[in-house]
py3Dmol code that shows the C-alpha trace and the ligand (Angstrom):
import py3Dmol

protein = """\
ATOM      1  CA  UNK A   1      26.856 -11.067 -13.902  1.00  0.00           C
ATOM      2  CA  UNK A   2      23.301 -11.665 -12.747  1.00  0.00           C
ATOM      3  CA  UNK A   3      22.646 -11.972  -9.082  1.00  0.00           C
ATOM      4  CA  UNK A   4      21.228 -15.165  -7.456  1.00  0.00           C
ATOM      5  CA  UNK A   5      19.347 -13.593  -4.539  1.00  0.00           C
ATOM      6  CA  UNK A   6      17.920 -15.414  -1.600  1.00  0.00           C
ATOM      7  CA  UNK A   7      15.538 -13.133   0.361  1.00  0.00           C
ATOM      8  CA  UNK A   8      14.309 -14.161   3.846  1.00  0.00           C
ATOM      9  CA  UNK A   9      11.097 -12.354   4.666  1.00  0.00           C
ATOM     10  CA  UNK A  10      10.677 -11.688   0.945  1.00  0.00           C
ATOM     11  CA  UNK A  11       6.920 -11.940   1.141  1.00  0.00           C
ATOM     12  CA  UNK A  12       6.779  -9.246   3.820  1.00  0.00           C
ATOM     13  CA  UNK A  13       6.211  -5.442   3.534  1.00  0.00           C
ATOM     14  CA  UNK A  14       9.809  -4.224   2.759  1.00  0.00           C
ATOM     15  CA  UNK A  15      10.914  -7.660   1.444  1.00  0.00           C
ATOM     16  CA  UNK A  16       8.318  -7.809  -1.359  1.00  0.00           C
ATOM     17  CA  UNK A  17       9.298  -4.303  -2.564  1.00  0.00           C
ATOM     18  CA  UNK A  18      12.971  -5.373  -2.462  1.00  0.00           C
ATOM     19  CA  UNK A  19      12.126  -8.534  -4.510  1.00  0.00           C
ATOM     20  CA  UNK A  20      10.333  -6.391  -7.183  1.00  0.00           C
ATOM     21  CA  UNK A  21      13.699  -4.726  -7.743  1.00  0.00           C
ATOM     22  CA  UNK A  22      15.888  -7.739  -7.416  1.00  0.00           C
ATOM     23  CA  UNK A  23      13.811  -9.566 -10.038  1.00  0.00           C
ATOM     24  CA  UNK A  24      15.255  -7.059 -12.622  1.00  0.00           C
ATOM     25  CA  UNK A  25      18.805  -8.037 -11.615  1.00  0.00           C
ATOM     26  CA  UNK A  26      18.677 -11.885 -11.813  1.00  0.00           C
ATOM     27  CA  UNK A  27      16.983 -14.699 -10.041  1.00  0.00           C
ATOM     28  CA  UNK A  28      15.189 -14.571  -6.606  1.00  0.00           C
ATOM     29  CA  UNK A  29      14.299 -17.277  -4.101  1.00  0.00           C
ATOM     30  CA  UNK A  30      12.070 -16.118  -1.187  1.00  0.00           C
ATOM     31  CA  UNK A  31      12.260 -18.009   2.094  1.00  0.00           C
ATOM     32  CA  UNK A  32       9.237 -17.014   4.199  1.00  0.00           C
ATOM     33  CA  UNK A  33       6.935 -18.793   6.583  1.00  0.00           C
ATOM     34  CA  UNK A  34       4.178 -16.273   5.783  1.00  0.00           C
ATOM     35  CA  UNK A  35       3.740 -15.395   9.458  1.00  0.00           C
ATOM     36  CA  UNK A  36       3.254 -11.698   8.601  1.00  0.00           C
ATOM     37  CA  UNK A  37       4.167 -11.888   4.911  1.00  0.00           C
ATOM     38  CA  UNK A  38       1.472 -12.488   2.234  1.00  0.00           C
ATOM     39  CA  UNK A  39       1.543 -14.388  -0.972  1.00  0.00           C
ATOM     40  CA  UNK A  40      -0.452 -11.629  -2.604  1.00  0.00           C
ATOM     41  CA  UNK A  41       2.499  -9.270  -2.216  1.00  0.00           C
ATOM     42  CA  UNK A  42       4.613 -11.491  -4.536  1.00  0.00           C
ATOM     43  CA  UNK A  43       2.029 -13.388  -6.634  1.00  0.00           C
ATOM     44  CA  UNK A  44       2.814 -11.327  -9.715  1.00  0.00           C
ATOM     45  CA  UNK A  45       6.236 -13.187  -9.831  1.00  0.00           C
ATOM     46  CA  UNK A  46       4.891 -16.722  -9.278  1.00  0.00           C
ATOM     47  CA  UNK A  47       4.739 -17.744 -12.941  1.00  0.00           C
ATOM     48  CA  UNK A  48       8.264 -16.308 -13.683  1.00  0.00           C
ATOM     49  CA  UNK A  49      11.086 -18.869 -14.107  1.00  0.00           C
ATOM     50  CA  UNK A  50      13.646 -16.775 -12.353  1.00  0.00           C
ATOM     51  CA  UNK A  51      11.492 -16.826  -9.118  1.00  0.00           C
ATOM     52  CA  UNK A  52      10.905 -19.342  -6.312  1.00  0.00           C
ATOM     53  CA  UNK A  53       8.874 -19.033  -3.123  1.00  0.00           C
ATOM     54  CA  UNK A  54       9.919 -21.580  -0.410  1.00  0.00           C
ATOM     55  CA  UNK A  55       7.491 -21.567   2.445  1.00  0.00           C
ATOM     56  CA  UNK A  56       9.313 -22.688   5.406  1.00  0.00           C
ATOM     57  CA  UNK A  57      10.652 -21.502   8.839  1.00  0.00           C
ATOM     58  CA  UNK A  58      14.027 -20.052   9.295  1.00  0.00           C
ATOM     59  CA  UNK A  59      14.305 -21.829  12.674  1.00  0.00           C
ATOM     60  CA  UNK A  60      14.504 -25.123  10.829  1.00  0.00           C
ATOM     61  CA  UNK A  61      18.319 -25.110   9.967  1.00  0.00           C
ATOM     62  CA  UNK A  62      18.284 -28.174   7.622  1.00  0.00           C
ATOM     63  CA  UNK A  63      15.682 -26.539   5.376  1.00  0.00           C
ATOM     64  CA  UNK A  64      17.473 -23.182   5.325  1.00  0.00           C
ATOM     65  CA  UNK A  65      20.851 -25.015   4.416  1.00  0.00           C
ATOM     66  CA  UNK A  66      19.089 -26.961   1.540  1.00  0.00           C
ATOM     67  CA  UNK A  67      17.135 -23.994   0.083  1.00  0.00           C
ATOM     68  CA  UNK A  68      20.193 -21.587   0.242  1.00  0.00           C
ATOM     69  CA  UNK A  69      22.415 -23.823  -1.958  1.00  0.00           C
ATOM     70  CA  UNK A  70      23.415 -22.117  -5.206  1.00  0.00           C
ATOM     71  CA  UNK A  71      22.776 -18.519  -4.265  1.00  0.00           C
ATOM     72  CA  UNK A  72      25.341 -15.755  -4.027  1.00  0.00           C
ATOM     73  CA  UNK A  73      23.696 -12.941  -2.033  1.00  0.00           C
ATOM     74  CA  UNK A  74      21.555 -13.333   0.957  1.00  0.00           C
ATOM     75  CA  UNK A  75      19.087 -10.606   1.899  1.00  0.00           C
ATOM     76  CA  UNK A  76      18.029 -11.184   5.422  1.00  0.00           C
ATOM     77  CA  UNK A  77      14.768  -9.362   6.233  1.00  0.00           C
ATOM     78  CA  UNK A  78      12.711 -11.893   8.181  1.00  0.00           C
ATOM     79  CA  UNK A  79      12.043 -10.914  11.840  1.00  0.00           C
ATOM     80  CA  UNK A  80       9.283 -10.374  14.295  1.00  0.00           C
ATOM     81  CA  UNK A  81       8.089  -6.984  12.916  1.00  0.00           C
ATOM     82  CA  UNK A  82       6.381  -5.749  16.112  1.00  0.00           C
ATOM     83  CA  UNK A  83       8.822  -4.418  18.663  1.00  0.00           C
ATOM     84  CA  UNK A  84       5.997  -4.401  21.304  1.00  0.00           C
ATOM     85  CA  UNK A  85       5.463  -8.207  21.195  1.00  0.00           C
ATOM     86  CA  UNK A  86       8.727  -8.828  23.107  1.00  0.00           C
ATOM     87  CA  UNK A  87       7.090  -7.451  26.182  1.00  0.00           C
ATOM     88  CA  UNK A  88       4.752 -10.355  26.522  1.00  0.00           C
ATOM     89  CA  UNK A  89       6.894 -12.994  24.829  1.00  0.00           C
ATOM     90  CA  UNK A  90      10.405 -12.489  26.063  1.00  0.00           C
ATOM     91  CA  UNK A  91      12.116 -15.136  23.913  1.00  0.00           C
ATOM     92  CA  UNK A  92      10.478 -14.061  20.663  1.00  0.00           C
ATOM     93  CA  UNK A  93      13.213 -11.802  19.400  1.00  0.00           C
ATOM     94  CA  UNK A  94      15.887 -14.155  20.706  1.00  0.00           C
ATOM     95  CA  UNK A  95      14.487 -16.771  18.418  1.00  0.00           C
ATOM     96  CA  UNK A  96      13.297 -14.620  15.596  1.00  0.00           C
ATOM     97  CA  UNK A  97      16.377 -12.494  15.351  1.00  0.00           C
ATOM     98  CA  UNK A  98      19.373 -14.035  17.052  1.00  0.00           C
ATOM     99  CA  UNK A  99      18.823 -17.719  16.425  1.00  0.00           C
ATOM    100  CA  UNK A 100      17.437 -17.112  12.920  1.00  0.00           C
ATOM    101  CA  UNK A 101      20.391 -15.033  11.964  1.00  0.00           C
ATOM    102  CA  UNK A 102      22.713 -17.694  13.364  1.00  0.00           C
ATOM    103  CA  UNK A 103      20.980 -20.292  11.080  1.00  0.00           C
ATOM    104  CA  UNK A 104      21.372 -18.151   8.096  1.00  0.00           C
ATOM    105  CA  UNK A 105      25.012 -17.455   8.736  1.00  0.00           C
ATOM    106  CA  UNK A 106      25.801 -21.034   9.424  1.00  0.00           C
ATOM    107  CA  UNK A 107      23.959 -22.108   6.250  1.00  0.00           C
ATOM    108  CA  UNK A 108      26.031 -19.507   4.358  1.00  0.00           C
ATOM    109  CA  UNK A 109      29.288 -20.928   5.855  1.00  0.00           C
ATOM    110  CA  UNK A 110      28.289 -24.472   4.863  1.00  0.00           C
ATOM    111  CA  UNK A 111      27.193 -23.404   1.338  1.00  0.00           C
ATOM    112  CA  UNK A 112      30.203 -21.118   0.884  1.00  0.00           C
ATOM    113  CA  UNK A 113      28.016 -18.037   0.276  1.00  0.00           C
ATOM    114  CA  UNK A 114      29.944 -14.897   0.927  1.00  0.00           C
ATOM    115  CA  UNK A 115      27.513 -11.983   0.864  1.00  0.00           C
ATOM    116  CA  UNK A 116      24.792 -10.965   3.405  1.00  0.00           C
ATOM    117  CA  UNK A 117      22.584  -7.836   3.445  1.00  0.00           C
ATOM    118  CA  UNK A 118      20.862  -7.258   6.730  1.00  0.00           C
ATOM    119  CA  UNK A 119      17.773  -5.164   7.754  1.00  0.00           C
ATOM    120  CA  UNK A 120      18.727  -3.729  11.137  1.00  0.00           C
ATOM    121  CA  UNK A 121      17.155  -0.927  12.963  1.00  0.00           C
ATOM    122  CA  UNK A 122      17.659   2.375  14.643  1.00  0.00           C
ATOM    123  CA  UNK A 123      16.382   0.750  17.762  1.00  0.00           C
ATOM    124  CA  UNK A 124      19.920  -0.695  18.356  1.00  0.00           C
ATOM    125  CA  UNK A 125      20.992   2.706  19.642  1.00  0.00           C
ATOM    126  CA  UNK A 126      18.619   2.727  22.517  1.00  0.00           C
ATOM    127  CA  UNK A 127      17.677   5.913  24.238  1.00  0.00           C
ATOM    128  CA  UNK A 128      20.289   8.529  23.497  1.00  0.00           C
ATOM    129  CA  UNK A 129      20.370  12.327  23.731  1.00  0.00           C
ATOM    130  CA  UNK A 130      18.149  13.821  20.976  1.00  0.00           C
ATOM    131  CA  UNK A 131      20.887  14.124  18.433  1.00  0.00           C
ATOM    132  CA  UNK A 132      21.035  12.751  14.747  1.00  0.00           C
ATOM    133  CA  UNK A 133      22.484   9.307  15.055  1.00  0.00           C
ATOM    134  CA  UNK A 134      25.171   8.040  12.723  1.00  0.00           C
ATOM    135  CA  UNK A 135      26.973   4.729  12.253  1.00  0.00           C
ATOM    136  CA  UNK A 136      29.825   5.757  14.602  1.00  0.00           C
ATOM    137  CA  UNK A 137      27.525   6.563  17.575  1.00  0.00           C
ATOM    138  CA  UNK A 138      28.360   4.479  20.681  1.00  0.00           C
ATOM    139  CA  UNK A 139      27.813   2.863  23.099  1.00  0.00           C
ATOM    140  CA  UNK A 140      24.880   1.098  21.471  1.00  0.00           C
ATOM    141  CA  UNK A 141      22.588  -0.078  24.153  1.00  0.00           C
ATOM    142  CA  UNK A 142      19.178  -1.079  23.030  1.00  0.00           C
ATOM    143  CA  UNK A 143      16.173  -0.616  25.396  1.00  0.00           C
ATOM    144  CA  UNK A 144      13.863  -3.108  23.741  1.00  0.00           C
ATOM    145  CA  UNK A 145      14.292  -6.912  23.246  1.00  0.00           C
ATOM    146  CA  UNK A 146      13.581  -6.194  19.509  1.00  0.00           C
ATOM    147  CA  UNK A 147      16.579  -3.840  19.431  1.00  0.00           C
ATOM    148  CA  UNK A 148      18.683  -6.304  21.382  1.00  0.00           C
ATOM    149  CA  UNK A 149      17.952  -9.024  18.833  1.00  0.00           C
ATOM    150  CA  UNK A 150      18.959  -6.651  16.013  1.00  0.00           C
ATOM    151  CA  UNK A 151      22.240  -5.779  17.865  1.00  0.00           C
ATOM    152  CA  UNK A 152      22.950  -9.418  18.551  1.00  0.00           C
ATOM    153  CA  UNK A 153      22.414 -10.263  14.907  1.00  0.00           C
ATOM    154  CA  UNK A 154      24.853  -7.449  13.825  1.00  0.00           C
ATOM    155  CA  UNK A 155      27.386  -8.944  16.275  1.00  0.00           C
ATOM    156  CA  UNK A 156      26.939 -12.391  14.763  1.00  0.00           C
ATOM    157  CA  UNK A 157      27.152 -11.060  11.186  1.00  0.00           C
ATOM    158  CA  UNK A 158      30.364  -9.296  11.979  1.00  0.00           C
ATOM    159  CA  UNK A 159      31.783 -12.200  13.683  1.00  0.00           C
ATOM    160  CA  UNK A 160      31.052 -14.616  10.868  1.00  0.00           C
ATOM    161  CA  UNK A 161      32.354 -12.220   8.311  1.00  0.00           C
ATOM    162  CA  UNK A 162      35.790 -11.891  10.052  1.00  0.00           C
ATOM    163  CA  UNK A 163      36.056 -15.518  10.927  1.00  0.00           C
ATOM    164  CA  UNK A 164      34.844 -17.066   7.629  1.00  0.00           C
ATOM    165  CA  UNK A 165      35.794 -14.499   5.069  1.00  0.00           C
ATOM    166  CA  UNK A 166      32.201 -13.267   4.394  1.00  0.00           C
ATOM    167  CA  UNK A 167      31.054  -9.733   3.579  1.00  0.00           C
ATOM    168  CA  UNK A 168      28.135  -7.822   5.012  1.00  0.00           C
ATOM    169  CA  UNK A 169      25.964  -4.726   4.383  1.00  0.00           C
ATOM    170  CA  UNK A 170      24.020  -3.752   7.457  1.00  0.00           C
ATOM    171  CA  UNK A 171      21.297  -1.193   7.138  1.00  0.00           C
ATOM    172  CA  UNK A 172      19.904   0.472  10.264  1.00  0.00           C
ATOM    173  CA  UNK A 173      16.478   1.489   8.981  1.00  0.00           C
ATOM    174  CA  UNK A 174      14.466   4.431  10.205  1.00  0.00           C
ATOM    175  CA  UNK A 175      10.671   3.783  10.380  1.00  0.00           C
ATOM    176  CA  UNK A 176       9.744   2.374   6.860  1.00  0.00           C
ATOM    177  CA  UNK A 177       6.331   3.336   5.448  1.00  0.00           C
ATOM    178  CA  UNK A 178       4.363   2.854   2.171  1.00  0.00           C
ATOM    179  CA  UNK A 179       2.267   0.368   0.121  1.00  0.00           C
ATOM    180  CA  UNK A 180       1.739  -3.064   1.535  1.00  0.00           C
ATOM    181  CA  UNK A 181       2.300  -1.908   5.091  1.00  0.00           C
ATOM    182  CA  UNK A 182       0.770  -4.421   7.493  1.00  0.00           C
ATOM    183  CA  UNK A 183       1.835  -2.934  10.915  1.00  0.00           C
ATOM    184  CA  UNK A 184       3.116   0.305  12.476  1.00  0.00           C
ATOM    185  CA  UNK A 185       1.543   3.607  13.499  1.00  0.00           C
ATOM    186  CA  UNK A 186      -0.193   4.506  10.236  1.00  0.00           C
ATOM    187  CA  UNK A 187      -1.746   1.028   9.878  1.00  0.00           C
ATOM    188  CA  UNK A 188      -2.736   1.144  13.453  1.00  0.00           C
ATOM    189  CA  UNK A 189      -4.419   4.532  13.258  1.00  0.00           C
ATOM    190  CA  UNK A 190      -6.282   3.568  10.052  1.00  0.00           C
ATOM    191  CA  UNK A 191      -7.476   0.261  11.508  1.00  0.00           C
ATOM    192  CA  UNK A 192      -8.633   2.009  14.717  1.00  0.00           C
ATOM    193  CA  UNK A 193     -10.481   4.791  12.819  1.00  0.00           C
ATOM    194  CA  UNK A 194     -12.261   2.253  10.604  1.00  0.00           C
ATOM    195  CA  UNK A 195     -13.655   0.635  13.825  1.00  0.00           C
ATOM    196  CA  UNK A 196     -14.516   4.004  15.446  1.00  0.00           C
ATOM    197  CA  UNK A 197     -14.364   7.150  13.315  1.00  0.00           C
ATOM    198  CA  UNK A 198     -15.290   9.497  16.105  1.00  0.00           C
ATOM    199  CA  UNK A 199     -12.282   8.751  18.512  1.00  0.00           C
ATOM    200  CA  UNK A 200      -8.665   7.825  18.068  1.00  0.00           C
ATOM    201  CA  UNK A 201      -6.649   6.349  20.887  1.00  0.00           C
ATOM    202  CA  UNK A 202      -3.052   7.517  20.601  1.00  0.00           C
ATOM    203  CA  UNK A 203      -0.284   5.766  22.604  1.00  0.00           C
ATOM    204  CA  UNK A 204       1.764   8.172  24.718  1.00  0.00           C
ATOM    205  CA  UNK A 205       1.330  11.927  24.466  1.00  0.00           C
ATOM    206  CA  UNK A 206       1.731  12.206  20.624  1.00  0.00           C
ATOM    207  CA  UNK A 207       4.968  14.149  20.804  1.00  0.00           C
ATOM    208  CA  UNK A 208       7.126  11.063  19.939  1.00  0.00           C
ATOM    209  CA  UNK A 209       9.040  12.135  16.909  1.00  0.00           C
ATOM    210  CA  UNK A 210      10.984   9.935  14.417  1.00  0.00           C
ATOM    211  CA  UNK A 211      12.248   9.799  10.879  1.00  0.00           C
ATOM    212  CA  UNK A 212       9.986   8.122   8.354  1.00  0.00           C
ATOM    213  CA  UNK A 213      11.314   6.664   5.060  1.00  0.00           C
ATOM    214  CA  UNK A 214       9.295   5.653   2.080  1.00  0.00           C
ATOM    215  CA  UNK A 215       9.750   2.046   1.247  1.00  0.00           C
ATOM    216  CA  UNK A 216      10.724   2.679  -2.231  1.00  0.00           C
ATOM    217  CA  UNK A 217      13.538   4.906  -1.046  1.00  0.00           C
ATOM    218  CA  UNK A 218      14.530   2.283   1.455  1.00  0.00           C
ATOM    219  CA  UNK A 219      14.900  -0.419  -1.276  1.00  0.00           C
ATOM    220  CA  UNK A 220      16.829   2.020  -3.474  1.00  0.00           C
ATOM    221  CA  UNK A 221      19.051   2.791  -0.649  1.00  0.00           C
ATOM    222  CA  UNK A 222      19.818  -0.917   0.011  1.00  0.00           C
ATOM    223  CA  UNK A 223      20.707  -1.657  -3.504  1.00  0.00           C
ATOM    224  CA  UNK A 224      22.786   1.554  -3.654  1.00  0.00           C
ATOM    225  CA  UNK A 225      24.767   0.719  -0.599  1.00  0.00           C
ATOM    226  CA  UNK A 226      25.423  -2.679  -1.725  1.00  0.00           C
ATOM    227  CA  UNK A 227      26.841  -1.489  -5.017  1.00  0.00           C
ATOM    228  CA  UNK A 228      28.873   1.405  -3.711  1.00  0.00           C
ATOM    229  CA  UNK A 229      30.656   0.007  -0.636  1.00  0.00           C
ATOM    230  CA  UNK A 230      33.145  -2.850  -0.462  1.00  0.00           C
ATOM    231  CA  UNK A 231      34.497  -3.081   3.183  1.00  0.00           C
ATOM    232  CA  UNK A 232      34.273  -6.356   4.979  1.00  0.00           C
ATOM    233  CA  UNK A 233      31.344  -5.029   7.137  1.00  0.00           C
ATOM    234  CA  UNK A 234      29.521  -2.068   5.742  1.00  0.00           C
ATOM    235  CA  UNK A 235      27.161  -0.299   8.027  1.00  0.00           C
ATOM    236  CA  UNK A 236      24.724   2.465   7.052  1.00  0.00           C
ATOM    237  CA  UNK A 237      21.963   4.298   8.881  1.00  0.00           C
ATOM    238  CA  UNK A 238      19.205   4.515   6.245  1.00  0.00           C
ATOM    239  CA  UNK A 239      16.570   7.174   6.618  1.00  0.00           C
ATOM    240  CA  UNK A 240      16.163  10.896   6.213  1.00  0.00           C
ATOM    241  CA  UNK A 241      17.252  13.903   8.257  1.00  0.00           C
ATOM    242  CA  UNK A 242      13.798  15.118   8.965  1.00  0.00           C
ATOM    243  CA  UNK A 243      11.212  13.636  11.332  1.00  0.00           C
ATOM    244  CA  UNK A 244       7.494  13.492  12.007  1.00  0.00           C
ATOM    245  CA  UNK A 245       5.599  13.429  15.246  1.00  0.00           C
ATOM    246  CA  UNK A 246       2.706  11.126  16.065  1.00  0.00           C
ATOM    247  CA  UNK A 247       0.033  13.777  16.430  1.00  0.00           C
ATOM    248  CA  UNK A 248       0.892  15.055  12.919  1.00  0.00           C
ATOM    249  CA  UNK A 249       0.564  11.399  11.649  1.00  0.00           C
ATOM    250  CA  UNK A 250      -2.831  11.247  13.348  1.00  0.00           C
ATOM    251  CA  UNK A 251      -3.992  14.459  11.668  1.00  0.00           C
ATOM    252  CA  UNK A 252      -2.774  13.283   8.238  1.00  0.00           C
ATOM    253  CA  UNK A 253      -4.645   9.936   8.689  1.00  0.00           C
ATOM    254  CA  UNK A 254      -7.918  11.763   9.733  1.00  0.00           C
ATOM    255  CA  UNK A 255      -7.602  14.228   6.799  1.00  0.00           C
ATOM    256  CA  UNK A 256      -6.946  11.477   4.210  1.00  0.00           C
ATOM    257  CA  UNK A 257      -9.763   9.393   5.451  1.00  0.00           C
ATOM    258  CA  UNK A 258     -12.022  12.357   5.028  1.00  0.00           C
ATOM    259  CA  UNK A 259     -13.120  12.327   8.732  1.00  0.00           C
ATOM    260  CA  UNK A 260     -14.141  15.378  10.773  1.00  0.00           C
ATOM    261  CA  UNK A 261     -14.269  16.062  14.491  1.00  0.00           C
ATOM    262  CA  UNK A 262     -12.252  13.054  15.616  1.00  0.00           C
ATOM    263  CA  UNK A 263     -11.318  13.179  19.329  1.00  0.00           C
ATOM    264  CA  UNK A 264      -7.791  12.266  20.123  1.00  0.00           C
ATOM    265  CA  UNK A 265      -7.515  10.256  23.281  1.00  0.00           C
ATOM    266  CA  UNK A 266      -3.856  10.041  24.569  1.00  0.00           C
ATOM    267  CA  UNK A 267      -2.901   7.299  26.773  1.00  0.00           C
ATOM    268  CA  UNK A 268      -0.260   9.662  28.226  1.00  0.00           C
ATOM    269  CA  UNK A 269       3.481   9.379  29.093  1.00  0.00           C
ATOM    270  CA  UNK A 270       6.377  10.227  26.771  1.00  0.00           C
ATOM    271  CA  UNK A 271       6.360   6.947  24.874  1.00  0.00           C
ATOM    272  CA  UNK A 272       3.936   4.411  23.458  1.00  0.00           C
ATOM    273  CA  UNK A 273       5.217   1.401  25.328  1.00  0.00           C
ATOM    274  CA  UNK A 274       8.127   0.326  27.492  1.00  0.00           C
ATOM    275  CA  UNK A 275      11.083  -0.078  25.129  1.00  0.00           C
ATOM    276  CA  UNK A 276       9.824   2.589  22.695  1.00  0.00           C
ATOM    277  CA  UNK A 277      12.383   5.337  22.048  1.00  0.00           C
ATOM    278  CA  UNK A 278      10.311   8.439  21.873  1.00  0.00           C
ATOM    279  CA  UNK A 279      12.697  10.867  20.162  1.00  0.00           C
ATOM    280  CA  UNK A 280      14.739   9.688  17.251  1.00  0.00           C
ATOM    281  CA  UNK A 281      16.803  11.558  14.691  1.00  0.00           C
ATOM    282  CA  UNK A 282      18.950  10.192  12.021  1.00  0.00           C
ATOM    283  CA  UNK A 283      22.168  11.399  10.337  1.00  0.00           C
ATOM    284  CA  UNK A 284      22.570   9.653   7.031  1.00  0.00           C
ATOM    285  CA  UNK A 285      25.593  11.599   5.813  1.00  0.00           C
ATOM    286  CA  UNK A 286      27.695   8.435   5.091  1.00  0.00           C
ATOM    287  CA  UNK A 287      25.375   7.057   2.471  1.00  0.00           C
ATOM    288  CA  UNK A 288      24.428  10.671   1.369  1.00  0.00           C
ATOM    289  CA  UNK A 289      28.137  11.366   0.480  1.00  0.00           C
ATOM    290  CA  UNK A 290      28.256   8.205  -1.591  1.00  0.00           C
ATOM    291  CA  UNK A 291      25.329   9.606  -3.630  1.00  0.00           C
ATOM    292  CA  UNK A 292      22.000   8.280  -2.253  1.00  0.00           C
ATOM    293  CA  UNK A 293      19.511  10.520  -0.546  1.00  0.00           C
ATOM    294  CA  UNK A 294      15.962   9.871   0.538  1.00  0.00           C
ATOM    295  CA  UNK A 295      13.689  11.504  -2.273  1.00  0.00           C
ATOM    296  CA  UNK A 296      10.976  12.397   0.276  1.00  0.00           C
ATOM    297  CA  UNK A 297      11.130  14.199   3.521  1.00  0.00           C
ATOM    298  CA  UNK A 298       9.590  12.389   6.548  1.00  0.00           C
ATOM    299  CA  UNK A 299       6.414  14.294   6.270  1.00  0.00           C
ATOM    300  CA  UNK A 300       6.089  13.597   2.523  1.00  0.00           C
ATOM    301  CA  UNK A 301       6.778   9.901   3.157  1.00  0.00           C
ATOM    302  CA  UNK A 302       4.106   9.765   5.835  1.00  0.00           C
ATOM    303  CA  UNK A 303       1.525  11.624   3.561  1.00  0.00           C
ATOM    304  CA  UNK A 304       2.202   9.291   0.578  1.00  0.00           C
ATOM    305  CA  UNK A 305       2.100   6.171   2.820  1.00  0.00           C
ATOM    306  CA  UNK A 306      -1.208   7.241   4.431  1.00  0.00           C
ATOM    307  CA  UNK A 307      -2.701   7.910   0.952  1.00  0.00           C
ATOM    308  CA  UNK A 308      -1.620   4.436  -0.251  1.00  0.00           C
ATOM    309  CA  UNK A 309      -2.788   2.490   2.876  1.00  0.00           C
ATOM    310  CA  UNK A 310      -6.172   4.402   2.976  1.00  0.00           C
ATOM    311  CA  UNK A 311      -6.664   3.099  -0.629  1.00  0.00           C
ATOM    312  CA  UNK A 312      -5.372  -0.399   0.103  1.00  0.00           C
ATOM    313  CA  UNK A 313      -7.486  -0.881   3.159  1.00  0.00           C
ATOM    314  CA  UNK A 314     -10.502   0.312   1.189  1.00  0.00           C
ATOM    315  CA  UNK A 315     -11.505   2.995   3.711  1.00  0.00           C
TER     316      UNK A 315
END
"""
ligand_1 = """\
44
NAD
P 7.153 -7.871 7.698
O 6.615 -8.520 8.924
O 6.332 -7.451 6.624
O 8.295 -8.790 7.030
C 8.988 -9.887 7.851
C 8.919 -11.123 6.983
O 9.539 -12.233 7.565
C 7.331 -11.670 6.817
O 7.078 -11.833 5.465
C 7.347 -12.875 7.666
O 6.327 -13.806 7.156
C 8.851 -13.369 7.558
N 9.176 -14.227 8.704
C 9.125 -13.855 10.033
N 9.627 -14.785 10.845
C 10.030 -15.800 9.975
C 10.645 -17.140 10.135
N 10.951 -17.552 11.300
N 10.923 -17.897 9.089
C 10.597 -17.419 7.792
N 10.052 -16.218 7.554
C 9.710 -15.505 8.544
O 8.103 -6.685 8.300
P 8.817 -5.499 7.466
O 8.420 -4.194 8.101
O 8.838 -5.702 6.049
O 10.318 -5.818 8.071
C 11.363 -6.377 7.333
C 12.645 -6.189 8.104
O 13.029 -4.910 8.296
C 12.607 -6.825 9.512
O 13.778 -7.412 9.847
C 12.392 -5.610 10.389
O 12.914 -5.935 11.745
C 13.231 -4.576 9.701
N 12.872 -3.276 9.969
C 11.646 -2.799 9.643
C 11.263 -1.505 9.919
C 9.904 -0.935 9.581
O 9.704 0.265 9.880
N 9.011 -1.652 8.946
C 12.201 -0.635 10.607
C 13.528 -1.149 10.975
C 13.757 -2.444 10.681
"""
view = py3Dmol.view(width=600, height=400)
view.addModel(protein, "pdb")
view.setStyle({"model": 0}, {"cartoon": {"style": "trace"}})
view.addModel(ligand_1, "xyz")
view.setStyle({"model": 1}, {"stick": {}})
view.zoomTo()
view.show()
């Protein structure tokens, strides 16, 4: 049976790659306010009759209820994408995660839609000992408002599933990189070096180290997890078991931009900003055992993403 997918944030970085795959599986409606998403990421679908783009805000419950009607699977990817913004604007993640997720679940309940796929994040774990984190790690105590919004959303999703007979697939992503990236460390470094090719400001001391997953692997993992698990609430960490530090990323960016003698200016301290978790490692055994594995190591994913973004940003 073909899927009737409703994708929030479908015009965004990860969402648009997911939509490219879902278009082969049935029909797709994107619900996006285009705050950080872009029509150009999905314009190759605009003339297809199994595709619709609804430009509206998820905080508008009545619009969400109406647009969601007739779909069978909700892919919820919309969010404030920048974990740093919560420092200045403390109700941003409350609205863009917790309230928005509530609006989606309530619209699902009213429209009798039973399946939700959610893009969560490794930030829910907070700052833990430097060990590979898996789904059963606890207690989960985020240290950023972004992570708190993700954890609150996971809580609401679980509660709606158990109370109203729904089913969920929650994916806790590593750092996702690749084509159409519009934010994150690689994007920041390229943008800064375009402005000043002699010096690069690096937040923290450069030793922050995290797993990076290529966006194509991420999308494959989401579809795979959805097809291969059938609990009421299915939770997966989605990443790779390798990791890359920030100075290595800076070196790859400098190299791929063809620059020489760039001075690295570290702002210092062990992390980029308050709420940043400097050391992250993932254990993805649960989904690996089912048969999905990232096809690139963290360093390979970074290299590929840098090459693609250097080209996209026409450096
Ligand atoms: P993105 O900013 O490209 O995508 C978010 C999309 O949601 C955008 O298209 C934006 O326009 C839309 N949106 C935001 N607020 C909205 C609202 N109120 N109403 C309607 N649309 C709205 O970011 P992304 O990197 O593609 O992230 C997608 C999801 O994955 C997010 O939930 C993000 O938190 C999560 N995630 C991303 C990463 C990563 O490394 N990129 C890591 C962990 C989790």
